[in-house]
C-alpha positions as CSV (number, residue, x, y, z in Angstrom):
1,M,-9.9,-32.9,-69.7
2,R,-7.4,-32.1,-66.9
3,R,-7.0,-34.6,-64.0
4,T,-6.4,-33.7,-60.4
5,A,-5.3,-36.4,-58.0
6,R,-8.1,-35.2,-55.5
7,G,-11.5,-36.1,-58.5
8,A,-9.1,-39.8,-59.7
9,R,-9.6,-41.2,-56.1
10,H,-13.6,-41.2,-56.3
11,G,-13.7,-43.7,-58.8
12,A,-17.8,-45.3,-58.2
13,S,-20.4,-45.0,-59.6
14,A,-22.7,-41.2,-58.5
15,R,-26.4,-41.2,-58.8
16,A,-28.7,-38.5,-57.5
17,P,-30.5,-39.0,-54.6
18,A,-34.4,-40.4,-54.3
19,G,-36.8,-37.3,-54.6
20,E,-36.9,-34.0,-56.3
21,P,-34.3,-33.0,-58.6
22,E,-31.7,-30.8,-56.4
23,R,-29.0,-28.4,-57.3
24,L,-25.8,-29.9,-58.3
25,Q,-23.7,-28.2,-56.0
26,K,-25.5,-28.9,-52.8
27,V,-25.8,-32.9,-53.6
28,V,-21.6,-33.0,-54.4
29,A,-21.2,-31.0,-51.3
30,R,-22.5,-33.7,-49.4
31,T,-20.6,-36.1,-50.3
32,G,-18.1,-34.6,-48.1
33,L,-15.9,-34.2,-51.5
34,G,-15.7,-30.1,-51.1
35,S,-18.5,-27.8,-50.0
36,R,-20.7,-25.8,-52.0
37,R,-18.4,-22.7,-52.4
38,E,-16.1,-25.2,-54.0
39,A,-18.8,-27.2,-55.9
40,E,-19.9,-23.9,-57.7
41,A,-15.7,-22.9,-58.4
42,W,-14.9,-26.6,-60.3
43,I,-18.5,-26.3,-62.1
44,R,-17.5,-22.5,-63.5
45,A,-14.0,-24.3,-64.3
46,G,-16.1,-26.7,-66.3
47,R,-14.9,-29.6,-64.1
48,L,-18.4,-31.0,-63.4
49,S,-20.1,-33.1,-65.9
50,V,-23.9,-34.5,-65.7
51,N,-24.7,-37.3,-68.1
52,G,-21.6,-36.4,-70.0
53,V,-22.9,-33.1,-70.8
54,V,-20.4,-30.5,-68.8
55,A,-23.1,-28.5,-66.0
56,T,-23.6,-25.0,-65.2
57,L,-24.6,-23.4,-62.2
58,G,-28.3,-23.7,-62.4
59,T,-27.9,-27.5,-63.3
60,R,-29.8,-29.7,-61.7
61,I,-30.1,-34.0,-61.1
62,A,-32.6,-36.4,-60.1
63,P,-32.5,-40.0,-59.3
64,G,-30.3,-41.9,-61.9
65,D,-27.9,-38.9,-63.0
66,E,-24.6,-39.3,-63.3
67,V,-22.1,-37.0,-61.8
68,R,-18.3,-36.8,-63.1
69,L,-15.6,-34.9,-61.3
70,D,-12.6,-34.5,-64.4
71,G,-14.0,-37.5,-65.9
72,R,-14.4,-39.6,-63.2
73,L,-17.4,-40.8,-61.2
74,V,-18.6,-39.3,-57.6
75,R,-19.3,-41.5,-54.7
76,A,-23.0,-40.8,-53.7
77,R,-22.3,-41.2,-50.3
78,I,-25.5,-39.9,-48.9
79,A,-29.1,-40.4,-49.9
80,A,-31.7,-37.7,-49.6
81,G,-32.9,-38.2,-45.8
82,E,-29.8,-40.2,-44.7
83,A,-27.3,-37.4,-44.1
84,R,-24.5,-38.9,-42.5
85,A,-23.3,-37.8,-39.1
86,F,-20.6,-38.9,-36.3
87,L,-20.6,-38.9,-32.6
88,C,-16.6,-38.8,-31.5
89,H,-14.8,-39.3,-28.3
90,R,-12.3,-36.5,-29.0
91,S,-9.4,-36.5,-26.9
92,P,-8.6,-32.9,-25.0
93,G,-5.3,-31.1,-26.9
94,L,-6.3,-33.6,-30.5
95,L,-8.7,-33.4,-33.0
96,A,-11.2,-35.4,-34.1
97,R,-10.2,-37.9,-36.3
98,L,-12.0,-40.2,-38.8
99,P,-12.3,-42.8,-41.2
100,R,-11.0,-41.3,-45.2
101,H,-14.2,-43.9,-46.4
102,A,-16.6,-41.4,-44.0
103,G,-15.5,-38.1,-45.8
104,K,-13.4,-36.1,-47.3
105,R,-14.3,-33.2,-45.5
106,F,-16.0,-32.6,-41.6
107,I,-18.0,-29.9,-40.3
108,A,-17.6,-29.8,-35.9
109,V,-20.7,-28.9,-34.8
110,S,-20.6,-26.9,-31.9
111,P,-16.8,-28.0,-31.4
112,M,-15.6,-28.0,-27.9
113,P,-12.2,-26.0,-27.4
114,R,-9.2,-28.1,-28.3
115,I,-7.8,-27.8,-24.9
116,D,-11.3,-29.6,-24.0
117,G,-12.7,-32.4,-25.5
118,G,-15.2,-35.5,-25.2
119,L,-18.8,-35.7,-27.0
120,E,-18.3,-34.0,-30.4
121,L,-20.7,-33.9,-33.0
122,L,-19.4,-34.3,-36.7
123,T,-20.3,-34.4,-40.5
124,P,-19.4,-34.3,-43.9
125,D,-22.7,-32.2,-44.6
126,G,-22.5,-28.3,-44.7
127,A,-26.4,-28.3,-44.8
128,L,-26.8,-30.5,-41.7
129,A,-24.4,-29.0,-39.8
130,A,-26.0,-25.5,-40.4
131,R,-29.0,-27.4,-38.9
132,L,-27.7,-29.0,-36.3
133,Q,-25.7,-25.5,-35.4
134,R,-28.9,-24.2,-34.9
135,A,-30.6,-27.0,-33.1
136,V,-27.9,-27.3,-30.6
137,H,-28.3,-23.9,-29.2
138,G,-32.2,-25.2,-27.7
139,L,-30.6,-28.2,-26.6
140,P,-29.8,-29.4,-22.8
141,G,-26.3,-30.7,-22.4
142,E,-24.0,-32.2,-19.5
143,F,-20.3,-31.3,-19.4
144,A,-18.2,-33.0,-16.4
145,V,-15.6,-29.7,-15.3
146,R,-12.4,-30.7,-13.7
147,V,-11.3,-27.9,-11.3
148,R,-8.4,-27.4,-8.9
149,G,-9.4,-27.7,-5.1
150,E,-13.3,-27.9,-3.8
151,L,-15.7,-25.0,-4.6
152,N,-17.5,-23.2,-1.7
153,E,-21.4,-22.7,-1.8
154,T,-21.1,-19.7,-3.2
155,Q,-19.2,-20.3,-5.9
156,L,-21.6,-23.2,-6.5
157,E,-24.4,-20.9,-6.4
158,G,-22.5,-18.3,-8.8
159,I,-22.5,-20.8,-11.1
160,R,-25.8,-21.8,-11.2
161,G,-26.9,-18.0,-11.8
162,G,-25.8,-18.9,-15.4
163,A,-24.3,-15.4,-16.2
164,L,-21.4,-15.0,-18.7
165,D,-19.3,-11.7,-19.4
166,S,-21.6,-10.7,-22.4
167,G,-24.4,-10.0,-20.1
168,E,-26.2,-13.4,-21.3
169,R,-27.8,-15.6,-18.9
170,L,-27.9,-19.6,-19.7
171,S,-30.3,-21.8,-17.9
172,V,-28.5,-23.7,-15.5
173,E,-30.1,-27.0,-14.3
174,R,-27.6,-28.4,-12.1
175,C,-23.8,-28.2,-10.9
176,E,-23.0,-30.3,-8.0
177,P,-20.1,-32.4,-7.4
178,A,-19.1,-35.7,-9.1
179,G,-16.0,-36.9,-6.9
180,G,-12.3,-36.1,-7.1
181,E,-8.5,-37.1,-5.6
182,A,-6.1,-35.2,-4.6
183,A,-6.3,-31.7,-5.7
184,N,-8.3,-32.6,-8.6
185,R,-12.4,-31.7,-8.2
186,W,-14.8,-32.9,-10.9
187,Y,-18.3,-31.3,-11.0
188,T,-21.6,-31.8,-13.3
189,L,-22.6,-29.6,-14.9
190,A,-25.7,-29.6,-16.6
191,T,-27.7,-26.7,-18.6
192,R,-29.3,-25.8,-21.9
193,G,-27.8,-23.9,-25.3
194,A,-24.2,-23.9,-23.5
195,S,-21.0,-24.5,-25.6
196,G,-17.5,-25.8,-24.4
197,K,-16.9,-22.2,-23.7
198,D,-19.5,-21.0,-22.3
199,V,-19.1,-23.9,-19.5
200,R,-15.1,-22.8,-18.7
201,Q,-16.5,-19.2,-18.6
202,L,-18.9,-19.9,-16.4
203,F,-16.8,-21.7,-13.5
204,E,-13.7,-19.2,-14.1
205,R,-16.0,-16.1,-13.2
206,Q,-16.4,-17.9,-10.0
207,G,-12.7,-17.8,-8.8
208,A,-12.0,-21.7,-10.1
209,V,-9.4,-22.7,-11.7
210,V,-10.7,-25.3,-14.5
211,S,-8.7,-27.7,-16.5
212,R,-10.7,-29.9,-17.9
213,V,-14.0,-29.2,-19.5
214,L,-15.5,-32.7,-21.2
215,R,-18.9,-32.8,-23.3
216,T,-20.7,-36.0,-22.3
217,Q,-24.6,-35.1,-23.8
218,L,-25.9,-33.0,-26.3
219,G,-30.0,-33.7,-26.1
220,A,-31.2,-37.1,-26.7
221,V,-27.0,-38.4,-27.5
222,I,-24.8,-39.5,-24.7
223,L,-21.1,-40.2,-24.6
224,E,-20.9,-44.0,-24.0
225,R,-18.4,-45.2,-21.6
226,S,-17.8,-47.8,-23.7
227,L,-16.9,-45.2,-26.7
228,A,-13.2,-45.4,-25.7
229,R,-11.2,-41.8,-26.9
230,G,-10.1,-41.7,-30.0
231,R,-12.9,-43.5,-31.3
232,F,-16.2,-42.9,-33.3
233,R,-19.5,-43.6,-34.3
234,E,-21.9,-43.1,-37.3
235,L,-25.5,-41.2,-36.1
236,T,-28.7,-43.5,-36.2
237,Q,-30.8,-41.2,-38.0
238,A,-33.9,-41.5,-34.8
239,E,-31.1,-39.8,-33.2
240,L,-30.5,-37.4,-36.0
241,R,-34.1,-36.3,-36.0
242,A,-33.9,-36.4,-32.4
243,L,-30.9,-33.4,-32.8
244,L,-33.2,-31.6,-34.9
245,G,-36.6,-31.7,-33.4
């Protein structure tokens, strides 16, 4: 069977996660090797096998089963109940970077606009990304917003009103000055379920010239000052549970 360069890079033994048998494509996606759709394509092409038998789309794997892609053992990085997610301090204008051993494919959860940055959540697990994406809509968040010049009270009240262009209204807990120098002023915004795009829109609707939006907190997860730009850390299982509710 033909071996691809992608498959050949995964040479460590793969075991199914503990617990009930799961669909093969789901477990492969959780390793970060590829998406479920990609795994399904590999199954159709006969590239995946379980315990030496070519897999089909209905194949489920149980603890102790061995999975191979193009004859190479697949590295199972994620045990059942221990899906991995990372907190990255992303610099504005740059994409988040994680080490190769953490996974091959990362999905950003409620990603900030590329021109902005701060706290970014990423995971190689598509199912976990979907769960987190649903959860963050109800989570409180905090943002640092840099604008040109000082906002007046009327503008601040407009921001606290939470109105968006779509007609929806965000729940804004507070918006207050947070210092600055020269022509730049920083403001702290605490709201619930807001994306970085929403935050920009809140300020720009009030005539503010926004130069930067940084997410500093999402739920109970805080962007620590000790985590330098471009650096990352893995979320603990307790932090993941808190985010998922």
